[in-house]
NUTIDREN-77830 format. One record per residue (C-alpha): x, y, z; residue in three letters. Coordinates in steps of 0.001 Angstrom, whole numbers, plus 500000, padded with zeros to 6 digits. Layout:
BEGIN
<nulum east="X" north="Y" up="Z" mardo="ALA"/>
...
***
This chain:
BEGIN
<nulum east="487543" north="564454" up="452648" mardo="MET"/>
<nulum east="485276" north="561652" up="454271" mardo="LYS"/>
<nulum east="485562" north="557801" up="453738" mardo="LEU"/>
<nulum east="482442" north="556568" up="452067" mardo="LYS"/>
<nulum east="481526" north="553155" up="453882" mardo="ILE"/>
<nulum east="479597" north="550962" up="451283" mardo="LYS"/>
<nulum east="476679" north="549377" up="452841" mardo="SER"/>
<nulum east="477205" north="546132" up="451525" mardo="TRP"/>
<nulum east="480665" north="546065" up="453820" mardo="LEU"/>
<nulum east="478808" north="545707" up="456893" mardo="TRP"/>
<nulum east="475653" north="544021" up="455842" mardo="GLN"/>
<nulum east="477076" north="540973" up="454243" mardo="ALA"/>
<nulum east="478864" north="539878" up="457752" mardo="PRO"/>
<nulum east="475866" north="541128" up="459438" mardo="ILE"/>
<nulum east="473513" north="538196" up="457290" mardo="GLY"/>
<nulum east="476017" north="535554" up="457585" mardo="LEU"/>
<nulum east="475937" north="536047" up="461296" mardo="VAL"/>
<nulum east="472350" north="536204" up="461572" mardo="LEU"/>
<nulum east="472440" north="532952" up="458972" mardo="VAL"/>
<nulum east="474798" north="530985" up="461194" mardo="GLY"/>
<nulum east="472980" north="532224" up="464677" mardo="ALA"/>
<nulum east="469722" north="530893" up="463274" mardo="GLY"/>
<nulum east="470952" north="527409" up="462336" mardo="LEU"/>
<nulum east="472996" north="527191" up="465353" mardo="SER"/>
<nulum east="469480" north="528204" up="467055" mardo="ILE"/>
<nulum east="467438" north="525907" up="465253" mardo="ALA"/>
<nulum east="469916" north="522577" up="466050" mardo="ILE"/>
<nulum east="469344" north="523556" up="469471" mardo="ASP"/>
<nulum east="465723" north="523471" up="469300" mardo="ALA"/>
<nulum east="465772" north="520308" up="467285" mardo="GLY"/>
<nulum east="467671" north="518928" up="470205" mardo="LEU"/>
<nulum east="464879" north="520213" up="472384" mardo="ASN"/>
<nulum east="462707" north="518377" up="470751" mardo="LYS"/>
<nulum east="464417" north="515201" up="470764" mardo="ALA"/>
<nulum east="464440" north="515626" up="474609" mardo="ASN"/>
<nulum east="460812" north="515924" up="475209" mardo="GLY"/>
<nulum east="461316" north="519839" up="476205" mardo="GLN"/>
<nulum east="460023" north="522805" up="474699" mardo="SER"/>
<nulum east="460609" north="523614" up="471414" mardo="TRP"/>
<nulum east="458150" north="525215" up="469107" mardo="PHE"/>
<nulum east="458788" north="529178" up="470162" mardo="TRP"/>
<nulum east="462531" north="528651" up="470102" mardo="TYR"/>
<nulum east="462416" north="526731" up="466686" mardo="GLY"/>
<nulum east="460373" north="529396" up="465451" mardo="THR"/>
<nulum east="462572" north="532303" up="466676" mardo="LEU"/>
<nulum east="465502" north="530548" up="464821" mardo="ALA"/>
<nulum east="463918" north="530389" up="461604" mardo="LEU"/>
<nulum east="463195" north="534172" up="461740" mardo="VAL"/>
<nulum east="466694" north="534937" up="462657" mardo="ILE"/>
<nulum east="467974" north="532567" up="459736" mardo="PHE"/>
<nulum east="466036" north="534043" up="457082" mardo="ASN"/>
<nulum east="466425" north="537438" up="458161" mardo="SER"/>
<nulum east="469858" north="536828" up="457584" mardo="GLY"/>
<nulum east="469446" north="535230" up="454453" mardo="LEU"/>
<nulum east="467786" north="538669" up="453218" mardo="CYS"/>
<nulum east="469982" north="540772" up="455134" mardo="VAL"/>
<nulum east="473155" north="538929" up="453116" mardo="PHE"/>
<nulum east="471109" north="539009" up="449908" mardo="GLY"/>
<nulum east="470646" north="542518" up="450121" mardo="ASP"/>
<nulum east="474105" north="543087" up="450440" mardo="ALA"/>
<nulum east="474767" north="540911" up="447052" mardo="ILE"/>
<nulum east="472561" north="543320" up="445542" mardo="VAL"/>
<nulum east="473895" north="546254" up="446386" mardo="LYS"/>
<nulum east="477474" north="545190" up="445731" mardo="ARG"/>
<nulum east="476304" north="544241" up="441988" mardo="VAL"/>
<nulum east="474741" north="547408" up="441525" mardo="LYS"/>
<nulum east="478446" north="549172" up="442748" mardo="ASP"/>
<nulum east="480487" north="546718" up="440483" mardo="GLU"/>
<nulum east="477953" north="548159" up="437415" mardo="MET"/>
<nulum east="478536" north="551831" up="438350" mardo="LYS"/>
<nulum east="482328" north="551489" up="437768" mardo="GLY"/>
***
């Protein structure tokens, strides 16, 4: 008997990690800006990571709700 691992079980934690990483990098980019260092591309990468995390976590929620509705 194969154990079927639901995709939302791994998507939710990955999404949360990406959100946290994106926020941390964005804060670091803000500190770079305050100190007069290069920050634009670093901050842009932070926003991409943060938004990717929101998308992955949101997809996990949708899949969880669909699984719950199936019964």
